[in-house]
C-alpha positions as CSV (number, residue, x, y, z in Angstrom):
1,X,14.0,4.8,27.4
2,X,14.7,4.7,31.2
3,X,11.8,4.0,33.8
4,X,12.7,7.3,35.7
5,X,12.2,9.2,32.5
6,X,9.0,7.8,31.7
7,X,7.8,8.1,35.2
8,X,8.5,11.9,35.0
9,X,5.8,12.2,32.5
10,X,3.4,10.0,34.3
11,X,3.8,11.9,37.5
12,X,3.1,15.2,35.9
13,X,-0.2,14.1,34.3
14,X,-1.8,11.1,36.0
15,X,-3.6,13.3,38.7
16,X,-6.9,13.0,37.0
17,X,-8.9,9.6,36.9
18,X,-9.6,9.6,33.2
19,X,-5.8,9.5,32.2
20,X,-4.6,10.9,28.9
21,X,-1.3,9.3,28.0
22,X,1.4,11.9,27.0
23,X,3.4,11.9,23.7
24,X,7.0,10.8,24.6
25,X,9.7,11.8,22.1
26,X,7.4,12.0,19.1
27,X,5.7,8.6,20.1
28,X,2.1,8.2,21.0
29,X,0.8,5.5,23.4
30,X,-0.9,2.3,21.9
31,X,-4.1,1.4,23.6
32,X,-4.9,-2.2,24.2
33,X,-8.3,-3.8,25.5
34,X,-8.0,-6.5,27.8
35,X,-10.6,-9.0,26.6
36,X,-11.4,-11.7,28.7
37,X,-12.9,-13.9,26.3
38,X,-10.8,-17.0,25.4
39,X,-7.7,-16.2,27.3
40,X,-6.1,-17.9,30.3
41,X,-3.6,-15.0,30.8
42,X,-3.2,-14.4,34.7
43,X,-0.9,-11.2,34.1
44,X,-1.1,-8.4,31.5
45,X,2.2,-9.3,30.4
46,X,1.3,-12.8,29.4
47,X,-1.9,-11.3,27.8
48,X,0.2,-8.9,25.6
49,X,2.6,-11.8,24.6
50,X,-0.6,-13.8,23.7
51,X,-2.0,-11.2,21.7
52,X,1.0,-10.0,19.9
53,X,3.0,-13.1,19.0
54,X,4.9,-11.4,16.5
55,X,6.7,-9.5,19.1
56,X,9.3,-11.2,21.2
57,X,8.6,-11.9,24.9
58,X,12.0,-10.1,25.7
59,X,10.8,-7.1,23.9
60,X,7.6,-6.8,26.1
61,X,9.7,-7.7,29.3
62,X,11.9,-4.9,28.6
63,X,9.0,-2.5,28.0
64,X,7.7,-3.3,31.4
65,X,11.2,-2.9,33.2
66,X,11.5,0.4,31.4
67,X,8.0,1.4,32.7
68,X,6.6,1.6,29.4
69,X,3.4,-0.2,30.0
70,X,0.6,1.3,32.4
71,X,-3.0,1.1,33.5
72,X,-5.9,3.5,32.2
73,X,-5.3,5.6,35.4
74,X,-1.6,6.1,34.8
75,X,-0.3,3.5,37.2
76,X,2.8,1.9,35.7
77,X,2.3,-1.7,35.5
78,X,5.1,-4.5,36.1
79,X,5.6,-8.1,34.7
80,X,3.5,-9.3,37.8
81,X,0.4,-7.0,37.2
82,X,-2.6,-9.2,37.2
83,X,-4.8,-9.4,34.2
84,X,-8.1,-7.5,34.7
85,X,-10.9,-8.2,31.9
86,X,-12.6,-5.4,30.2
87,X,-10.1,-2.8,31.1
88,X,-7.7,-0.8,29.0
89,X,-3.8,-0.7,29.1
90,X,-1.4,1.5,27.4
91,X,2.2,0.9,26.1
92,X,5.1,2.9,24.2
93,X,6.8,1.4,21.4
94,X,10.6,2.2,21.4
95,X,13.4,0.3,19.6
96,X,16.7,-0.5,21.2
97,X,18.4,0.1,17.6
98,X,17.3,2.1,14.7
99,X,19.2,2.7,11.6
100,X,19.5,6.5,11.1
101,X,18.0,7.9,7.8
102,X,20.5,10.8,7.0
103,X,18.0,12.8,4.9
104,X,15.8,15.5,6.4
105,X,12.1,16.6,5.4
106,X,11.1,20.0,4.7
107,X,7.7,21.7,5.7
108,X,6.4,23.6,2.6
109,X,3.3,24.9,4.2
110,X,1.4,25.0,7.2
111,X,-2.1,26.5,8.2
112,X,-4.6,25.7,11.0
113,X,-5.9,22.4,9.1
114,X,-2.7,20.8,7.6
115,X,1.0,20.6,7.0
116,X,2.5,20.0,3.5
117,X,5.8,18.1,3.8
118,X,8.6,17.3,1.2
119,X,9.6,13.8,2.2
120,X,13.0,12.4,1.4
121,X,13.9,9.1,-0.1
122,X,14.1,6.2,2.3
123,X,12.2,7.7,5.2
124,X,9.3,5.6,6.1
125,X,5.9,7.5,6.5
126,X,4.9,6.0,10.0
127,X,6.1,3.7,12.7
128,X,6.2,0.1,11.3
129,X,8.4,-3.0,11.8
130,X,12.0,-1.8,12.4
131,X,11.3,2.1,12.4
132,X,9.7,4.3,15.0
133,X,12.0,7.4,15.4
134,X,13.4,7.2,12.2
135,X,10.1,7.8,10.3
136,X,8.4,11.0,9.0
137,X,5.5,11.0,11.3
138,X,7.5,10.8,14.6
139,X,10.0,13.3,13.3
140,X,7.2,15.8,12.7
141,X,5.5,15.1,15.8
142,X,8.9,15.7,17.9
143,X,9.4,18.9,15.5
144,X,5.7,20.4,16.2
145,X,4.7,18.9,19.2
146,X,1.3,18.1,17.7
147,X,0.3,14.7,19.0
148,X,-2.9,14.8,16.6
149,X,-0.7,14.9,13.4
150,X,-1.8,12.2,10.8
151,X,-1.0,11.6,7.3
152,X,-3.9,12.0,4.9
153,X,-2.2,9.9,2.2
154,X,1.0,7.8,2.0
155,X,4.3,7.6,0.1
156,X,6.3,4.4,-0.2
157,X,9.4,4.5,1.9
158,X,11.4,4.5,-1.4
159,X,9.6,7.5,-2.9
160,X,10.3,11.2,-2.3
161,X,8.1,14.2,-2.6
162,X,5.0,16.1,-1.4
163,X,2.6,14.7,1.2
164,X,-0.1,16.1,3.3
165,X,-0.6,15.8,7.2
166,X,-3.7,16.6,9.1
167,X,-3.3,18.8,12.1
168,X,-7.0,19.1,13.2
169,X,-9.2,16.1,14.3
170,X,-12.4,18.2,13.5
171,X,-11.6,18.8,9.8
172,X,-9.5,15.5,9.2
173,X,-12.4,13.7,7.7
174,X,-12.9,16.4,5.0
175,X,-9.3,16.1,3.8
176,X,-9.8,12.2,3.7
177,X,-12.8,12.5,1.9
178,X,-11.1,14.7,-0.8
179,X,-8.5,12.1,-1.5
180,X,-11.2,9.3,-1.2
181,X,-13.2,11.1,-4.0
182,X,-10.2,11.6,-6.1
183,X,-10.5,15.4,-5.9
184,X,-6.7,15.8,-5.6
185,X,-4.6,15.9,-8.6
186,X,-1.2,14.1,-7.9
187,X,1.7,14.4,-10.4
188,X,4.8,12.2,-10.2
189,X,8.1,12.2,-12.0
190,X,10.2,9.1,-12.7
191,X,13.2,8.1,-14.5
192,X,12.8,4.7,-16.2
193,X,13.8,2.9,-19.2
194,X,12.9,4.1,-22.8
195,X,11.4,2.1,-25.3
196,X,10.9,3.8,-28.8
197,X,7.9,1.6,-29.8
198,X,5.8,3.1,-27.0
199,X,3.9,6.0,-28.1
200,X,3.2,8.7,-25.6
201,X,0.9,10.0,-24.0
202,X,-0.3,6.6,-22.8
203,X,-3.3,5.7,-20.3
204,X,-2.7,2.6,-18.5
205,X,-5.6,0.6,-17.0
206,X,-4.9,-2.7,-15.3
207,X,-6.2,-5.0,-12.5
208,X,-3.7,-4.8,-9.7
209,X,-3.8,-7.6,-6.6
210,X,-1.3,-8.6,-3.9
211,X,1.5,-10.5,-5.3
212,X,4.3,-12.7,-3.9
213,X,6.2,-11.7,-1.8
214,X,3.1,-10.4,0.0
215,X,4.5,-6.8,0.1
216,X,4.6,-6.6,-3.6
217,X,1.8,-6.2,-6.2
218,X,0.7,-7.9,-9.4
219,X,-1.2,-7.5,-12.6
220,X,-4.2,-10.1,-13.0
221,X,-6.7,-10.5,-15.3
222,X,-10.2,-9.0,-14.9
223,X,-11.9,-5.5,-14.6
224,X,-9.2,-2.8,-14.3
225,X,-9.0,-1.2,-10.8
226,X,-6.1,1.1,-11.4
227,X,-5.4,4.0,-14.0
228,X,-2.5,6.2,-14.7
229,X,-1.9,8.8,-17.4
230,X,1.7,8.7,-18.6
231,X,3.6,11.4,-20.7
232,X,7.1,11.5,-21.7
233,X,9.1,14.6,-20.6
234,X,12.6,14.1,-21.7
235,X,14.5,11.2,-23.3
236,X,18.3,10.4,-23.5
237,X,19.6,7.1,-24.8
238,X,17.8,4.3,-23.2
239,X,16.5,6.2,-20.4
240,X,13.7,8.8,-20.2
241,X,12.0,11.2,-17.7
242,X,8.1,10.5,-17.3
243,X,5.3,12.6,-15.9
244,X,2.8,10.2,-14.2
245,X,-0.8,11.3,-13.1
246,X,-2.5,8.4,-11.2
247,X,-6.4,8.4,-11.3
248,X,-6.5,5.7,-8.6
249,X,-4.3,5.1,-5.6
250,X,-3.3,1.5,-5.5
251,X,-0.2,0.4,-3.6
252,X,2.9,0.6,-6.0
253,X,0.6,1.6,-8.7
254,X,3.1,3.7,-10.8
255,X,6.0,1.1,-10.2
256,X,3.8,-1.8,-11.4
257,X,2.3,0.1,-14.4
258,X,5.6,1.3,-15.7
259,X,7.3,-2.2,-15.1
260,X,4.2,-3.7,-17.3
261,X,5.1,-1.4,-20.1
262,X,8.5,-2.9,-19.8
263,X,10.1,0.5,-18.6
264,X,10.7,-0.2,-14.9
265,X,11.7,2.8,-12.7
266,X,15.4,2.9,-12.1
267,X,16.5,1.5,-8.9
268,X,13.2,-0.1,-8.1
269,X,14.1,-2.9,-5.5
270,X,11.0,-4.6,-6.0
271,X,10.1,-4.6,-9.8
272,X,10.8,-6.6,-12.0
273,X,12.6,-8.4,-9.5
274,X,12.9,-8.3,-5.8
275,X,16.4,-7.2,-4.9
276,X,16.8,-7.1,-1.2
277,X,19.3,-4.4,0.1
278,X,21.0,-3.6,3.2
279,X,19.2,-1.4,5.5
280,X,21.8,1.1,5.6
281,X,22.4,1.4,1.9
282,X,21.3,4.9,0.8
283,X,23.3,4.7,-2.5
284,X,20.6,4.1,-5.1
285,X,17.2,5.9,-4.3
286,X,14.0,5.0,-6.3
287,X,14.0,7.4,-9.2
288,X,10.2,8.2,-8.2
289,X,9.0,11.7,-7.1
290,X,5.8,12.9,-5.9
291,X,6.3,16.1,-7.7
292,X,3.0,18.3,-7.4
293,X,-0.1,18.1,-5.4
294,X,-3.1,20.3,-6.3
295,X,-6.5,20.6,-4.7
296,X,-9.4,22.9,-3.6
297,X,-9.3,23.2,0.1
298,X,-12.6,21.8,1.4
299,X,-12.5,24.2,4.4
300,X,-11.6,27.5,2.7
301,X,-12.5,26.6,-0.8
302,X,-8.9,28.0,-1.7
303,X,-7.2,26.6,-4.5
304,X,-3.6,25.2,-3.4
305,X,-0.7,23.8,-5.4
306,X,2.4,22.5,-3.8
307,X,5.7,21.4,-5.5
308,X,8.6,19.2,-4.3
309,X,11.9,20.8,-4.3
310,X,13.7,17.7,-5.3
311,X,14.3,17.1,-8.9
312,X,15.1,14.1,-11.0
313,X,17.7,14.4,-13.5
314,X,18.6,12.0,-16.5
């Protein structure tokens, strides 16, 4: 992102005192409060480096040089812009290089309040770490030009299938509450190992906590906090296709539950063993699919059911 491109957006919209930052290439501005307590920073640049130590100083320098950091009134800030406590600044996050995810999403349904999307494998939901443009949220924002678009629930990067996005700020809380109170029926399909000593259907109940590495989950003793209904759909040799209906929504719940039963999901890079793959290796997608989503619309009271066009086959 070059400074002159960014300045075009700034100049078109900074005439008012209460500046509203524009969305650029599907990316919304991040807002930072300049807290004067416990800082000796003399410049905005120094403060941002101090507050975000996980971001390299060279990256902040490039953002300033590209005109991607600016004051609350829309003035573009420089590396020398002085720190002024109790004010806000905005910045945009763009990465110099992202690995392209060669799979496309499909919009299944859209109305005034939400969009239902069929997410492919390997596509991260929202900007994080090494992905910004190559995320479902930014792709959708670019496609729809809806800056307020927000995911109501999430799927792992490795998982494909149906996911719901809110379009309307005013009704967003109703849909978030719908998921929080478990008034949504989510049905998944998975290809995993088969064990003839397991008698399906099975309802699994485990207590899940953070594991090691930190991005994994583990089963521990104590009161169960996760529950999944599992049904066998089809079996061939040592593999089978399962239908999974989670009653709770813990991180990696379905992956951990099946692994605990001794039937880990095919191509799972975390369970039972963490196996890091190259970021551009798209050859073995996790065989987990969010196949169906059902709910009563909290705004219209209409019954909805959506199904992914993807299929998992043995």
